C-alpha positions as CSV (number, residue, x, y, z in Angstrom):
1,X,98.7,-61.2,42.3
2,X,98.1,-59.9,45.8
3,X,100.9,-58.6,47.9
4,X,101.6,-56.8,51.2
5,X,102.0,-53.1,50.3
6,X,104.0,-51.7,53.3
7,X,105.4,-52.4,56.7
8,X,107.8,-55.1,57.7
9,X,106.3,-57.6,55.3
10,X,106.1,-55.1,52.4
11,X,106.3,-56.7,48.9
12,X,105.6,-60.3,50.1
13,X,103.2,-62.1,47.8
14,X,100.1,-63.6,49.2
15,X,98.3,-66.7,48.0
16,X,94.7,-66.2,46.9
17,X,91.9,-68.8,46.8
18,X,91.1,-70.0,43.3
19,X,87.4,-69.2,43.6
20,X,84.8,-68.0,46.1
21,X,86.5,-64.8,47.2
22,X,87.0,-61.3,45.8
23,X,90.4,-59.9,46.7
24,X,90.5,-56.2,47.5
25,X,92.6,-54.5,44.8
26,X,96.0,-52.9,45.7
27,X,94.5,-49.5,44.9
28,X,91.7,-49.9,47.3
29,X,93.9,-51.4,50.0
30,X,96.3,-48.4,49.6
31,X,93.4,-46.0,50.1
32,X,92.2,-48.0,53.2
33,X,95.6,-48.0,54.9
34,X,96.4,-44.4,54.0
35,X,93.2,-43.4,55.7
36,X,94.0,-45.6,58.8
37,X,97.5,-44.1,59.0
38,X,95.9,-40.6,59.0
39,X,93.7,-41.7,61.9
40,X,96.7,-42.5,64.0
41,X,98.1,-45.7,62.5
42,X,97.8,-49.3,63.5
43,X,100.7,-49.7,66.0
44,X,99.7,-52.1,68.8
45,X,96.0,-52.3,67.7
46,X,93.8,-55.4,67.6
47,X,92.2,-56.2,64.2
48,X,89.2,-58.3,63.2
49,X,88.8,-59.3,59.6
50,X,85.3,-60.7,58.8
51,X,84.8,-62.6,55.6
52,X,88.6,-62.7,55.5
53,X,89.3,-64.7,52.3
54,X,93.1,-64.7,51.8
55,X,93.5,-62.4,54.9
56,X,95.1,-59.6,52.9
57,X,93.5,-56.8,54.8
58,X,94.3,-58.1,58.3
59,X,97.8,-59.2,57.3
60,X,98.5,-55.7,55.8
61,X,97.5,-54.3,59.2
62,X,99.8,-56.7,61.0
63,X,102.7,-55.8,58.7
64,X,102.0,-52.1,59.6
65,X,102.2,-52.7,63.3
66,X,98.9,-54.2,64.5
67,X,99.6,-56.4,67.6
68,X,97.0,-59.1,66.7
69,X,94.5,-60.1,64.1
70,X,91.6,-62.5,64.0
71,X,90.6,-63.7,60.5
72,X,87.1,-65.2,60.2
73,X,86.5,-67.3,57.1
74,X,83.9,-70.0,56.7
75,X,85.3,-71.6,53.5
76,X,87.9,-74.2,54.7
77,X,90.0,-73.9,51.5
78,X,90.2,-70.1,51.8
79,X,90.9,-70.4,55.5
80,X,93.8,-72.7,54.8
81,X,95.3,-70.2,52.4
82,X,94.8,-67.4,55.0
83,X,96.6,-69.5,57.5
84,X,99.5,-70.0,55.1
85,X,99.6,-66.3,54.4
86,X,99.6,-65.5,58.1
87,X,102.6,-67.8,58.6
88,X,104.4,-66.1,55.7
89,X,103.8,-62.6,57.1
90,X,104.5,-63.3,60.7
91,X,107.8,-65.1,59.8
92,X,109.0,-61.8,58.3
93,X,108.7,-60.1,61.7
94,X,112.1,-58.3,62.4
95,X,114.3,-59.9,65.0
96,X,113.9,-58.3,68.4
97,X,110.3,-57.4,67.7
98,X,107.3,-59.1,69.2
99,X,105.7,-61.4,66.7
100,X,102.1,-60.4,66.1
101,X,99.4,-62.9,67.1
102,X,97.3,-64.0,64.1
103,X,94.4,-66.4,64.5
104,X,92.4,-67.9,61.6
105,X,88.9,-69.0,62.6
106,X,87.0,-71.4,60.3
107,X,83.4,-70.4,61.1
108,X,80.6,-68.3,59.8
109,X,80.8,-64.6,60.8
110,X,77.5,-64.9,62.7
111,X,78.7,-68.0,64.7
112,X,82.0,-66.3,65.5
113,X,80.3,-63.1,66.8
114,X,77.8,-65.1,68.8
115,X,80.4,-67.4,70.4
116,X,83.5,-65.3,70.7
117,X,84.3,-64.0,74.2
118,X,83.5,-60.3,74.7
119,X,86.5,-58.3,76.0
120,X,84.8,-55.2,77.2
121,X,88.0,-53.6,78.4
122,X,89.9,-54.1,75.1
123,X,87.9,-55.3,72.1
124,X,88.9,-54.8,68.5
125,X,90.2,-51.4,67.4
126,X,89.8,-51.9,63.7
127,X,87.3,-54.2,61.9
128,X,87.3,-55.0,58.2
129,X,84.0,-56.3,56.8
130,X,84.3,-57.4,53.2
131,X,81.4,-59.7,52.6
132,X,80.4,-61.2,49.3
133,X,78.6,-58.6,47.2
134,X,75.4,-60.7,47.2
135,X,75.2,-60.7,51.0
136,X,71.7,-59.4,51.9
137,X,71.5,-56.0,53.5
138,X,69.5,-57.4,56.5
139,X,72.3,-60.0,57.1
140,X,75.0,-57.2,57.1
141,X,72.8,-55.2,59.5
142,X,72.7,-58.2,61.8
143,X,76.4,-58.6,61.6
144,X,77.0,-54.9,62.5
145,X,74.7,-55.2,65.5
146,X,76.3,-58.4,66.7
147,X,79.8,-56.8,66.3
148,X,79.2,-53.9,68.7
149,X,80.0,-55.7,72.0
150,X,83.3,-56.8,70.5
151,X,84.5,-53.3,69.7
152,X,87.0,-51.2,71.6
153,X,85.7,-47.8,72.7
154,X,87.2,-45.8,69.8
155,X,86.9,-48.6,67.2
156,X,86.9,-48.0,63.4
157,X,84.7,-50.3,61.3
158,X,85.2,-50.5,57.5
159,X,82.6,-52.1,55.3
160,X,83.5,-52.8,51.7
161,X,80.6,-53.3,49.3
162,X,79.6,-52.8,45.7
163,X,78.7,-49.2,44.7
164,X,75.4,-50.7,43.5
165,X,74.3,-51.7,47.0
166,X,73.1,-49.2,49.6
167,X,75.1,-47.9,52.5
168,X,75.0,-50.3,55.5
169,X,72.1,-50.0,58.0
170,X,74.1,-49.2,61.1
171,X,72.9,-49.9,64.7
172,X,72.8,-46.8,66.9
173,X,76.1,-47.8,68.5
174,X,78.0,-47.1,65.2
175,X,78.2,-43.7,63.7
176,X,78.7,-43.5,59.9
177,X,81.8,-41.4,59.2
178,X,82.1,-41.3,55.4
179,X,81.8,-43.3,52.2
180,X,84.3,-43.2,49.3
181,X,84.1,-45.1,46.0
182,X,86.8,-46.6,43.9
183,X,85.4,-47.9,40.7
184,X,83.0,-50.7,41.6
185,X,84.0,-50.7,45.3
186,X,82.5,-48.5,48.0
187,X,84.2,-48.1,51.3
188,X,81.9,-47.2,54.2
189,X,83.6,-46.0,57.4
190,X,82.0,-45.8,60.8
191,X,83.2,-45.4,64.4
192,X,81.8,-46.6,67.7
193,X,79.4,-44.0,69.2
């Protein structure tokens, strides 16, 4: 069972695709969002969730105050579930509060980054990259390079991978911050240079 941990949608249960995705555990999500809170929180930020699956990471961010989120998922069945989860979470927005904008894009990550408009003045403040563990290192490096023009000046990028894979090969525009492991999962943090 996957649920929203905190924020206005705290304790809501999210649907998860039957196959083809690897949901981030509650323990790892708690660690991710504790770290983001210590970096200043998510209030009013713009979030991008690549390889979104059920959308749990982006929707947790929305519940905690992010103004908008774009969830990119190429699997139509998973994207449909992400869309349902987004509706559930945004419906819980308290009265009198602006409802966060959540968009689910059914497309490959590479196609999205190639075709999405670049908003140099704003960009995404927080990016979650949780690819399949078997994603080749070179493809992840290409994704990170293609992501750079879409980032806000002080953006934080989080890559979630297996501890058995090497740290990401970052482009010069991203500065590795730290890596922390939780069982089989390694979280690689970086910021825009």
